[in-house]
N, C-alpha and C positions, 0 to 999 in steps of 0.2 A: 522304268516307265516314263515317257516322255509325253509332256502335252500337246494337243493339237494345238494348231494356230488360232483357233477359236477360243479354245479354254485357256490360251496365254493371253489374249485380249481381256478376255472376261478378267481372268486374274489381277492383271494391270490394272484394270480399270479400278476394280474392288479395291485394289492397294491404296489406288490415288483417292478414290472416292473415302475412304478411313482414314488417310493421313490429315487431306483439307476437314474432314467432318471433327478429327481431335482438333486441329488447330483452330477452326472457328470456336470450339468448345473453349478452349483453352483463352482465347481473346474476350469471352462475352462472360467466363468465369471472373475477368479481372476488371470489369464495368461495374461489379457489384456497388451499391451507395458505401459510404465511408461510415464508419464507425460512429455511434450518437453521442456516446459518452469518452470522456479524456483518455488517454496510452499515458504512459510517463515521457517516450521519445518516438519520433517520426524517425526513419532511417532511411536514406535515399540508395539506392543500389546504382553503382557504380556504371559508367555506358562513354564508351571511347570520345575522345577530347580530340577536335581538330588539329591538324597539324600548326594554325597559328594560334594555338592554346587555347581556343575558345569550346562551349561545350559542343557537342554535337545535337543535332534538335533533338534528339530524343532524351538526350542529357539535362538538356534546357527544360522540356518538358516536365522531367521528373521532378526537377528544382523546382520549377514552377507551382506543380501540383502539392509540394511540401510545401509550399511557402502559403499556398493558400488552406492546406489544413491547419498549419501554426494558426493563422489567420483568425480560423474558425475556435481557437481554443483547445485543438484537439492533444495537443502536446507544448510543453514547454519550451523545447529545445529539437535542435535538428541534428542529426549525424550524416554527413555527407561521406559516401565510400568509394573507394579506387583508387588503384595508384597510378602511376607515371608510366604511361604510355608513348605514340609517337610523337605527341606533341611538346614533350618536353616538362609538362603541367599533370600534374595529379587530375585523375577525375575529380577525385574529393574537393581539389581547389577550383578548379575551374567551377564545377557545380554553387559550392558554395559563394566564389564570387557574382555568380550571376543570382544567386539568392539576395546577396546581401544588396543589389542593386533594382531590386523589385521591394527593398525595403525591409526584410530579414536582419534584425540587429546581430551585431558581430556576437555580442553576451550568447545568445540563442545558439549558437552554431558551435558543434565539435567535427574534427576532421580524424578519418581511419584512412591514411594516405599510401599504406602497404598494399592491399589486394588486388585481385588479379581474375579472380570469380566470384560467382552468387556464392560458393563454399568459405570462401577468403574474408568474403564482404561480410556475412554473418560470424565466421568466428573472430576476426578482430574485430568488430565492431562490438562483439559481447565483453571483451576484454574493456570497453569504453563506458558500457553501460547494464554492468551483470546485475542478472534478475530485472531487471525492467519489463515490463510489457510495452511493445511496442506497433507501431505502423508500420510497414516496409512499403517504401513508393519506387516503382518500377514501369516500364509497359504494362499493359492491361495483358497482353498475352504472357508476360512471366511470372502474375502475381502467383500462380496457382504452385509453381516449383519454388518462388521465393518463400511464399510463406511453409511450406514445409523443409525448406533447409533452413530457414532463418529457426523453427521451431525447435529445432535439436538443439540450440543454446539460448532460449530465451522462454519463458515460462507460458506466454500468451502473446501470439503474432495476428498483426490484421496485415491483409495486403491492399493494397489503394493502388489504382492503375491510371496511370496516364494515356492519352488516345491521340495518335498521332494521325496522319494521313492513311487511306485505305490501302495504298500499294504498302507500305511501309510495313502494317499491318498484318497484311497476310503473309509477304516476306519473313517478318520477324514470327509468327506464328508457326511456319513451316518449318522453320529450321528449330524452335521451342520444342514439337515433338519430338523431335532426334535428340534434343538436350534433355527432355526429360526421359527418354527411354534411356540413354547412357547414365543418367544419377541413377535410375533405378535399378540397374546391373550394378553400379558401385555400390548400392545400399546407401544412398545420399539422401532420399526422401523420406 
């Protein structure tokens, strides 16, 4: 059975519309207000580091959001996650250095600098904060998946999203729909 050209166009339009709707829904989910009561630790999901060793804009925003939550008294310490990529500096170290420049004291910082995925961020961070109630900071569109993945390692997880420019959010959210599907197929949600 073959589709007529018109039905094919309608099917493609419907799939694109569904994909974009899911992308927008993921982004909006991550825009919820942060929790009102304190947690044990804030965990910043890793993200790309520039070749210069500086955090990417997305990683810098995640670190900034974590510092703001720490200042609000939502947790006494922050764990930065992420291993070494192209820049030769771990995502965790780049984000932590940025957070320190914003006033987060070194005593409130812990590093998990081996992970290379959301799954590994959660697994390796759980070794540093076993049994902790955690706030996970990531891009807004990534919060839904991060909560589910981290929820397999921690008893209570609340995601808080950082917000970037619309163009980055749209691209990231569109990719995130694929990542959610892939994690779901692998049973990682």
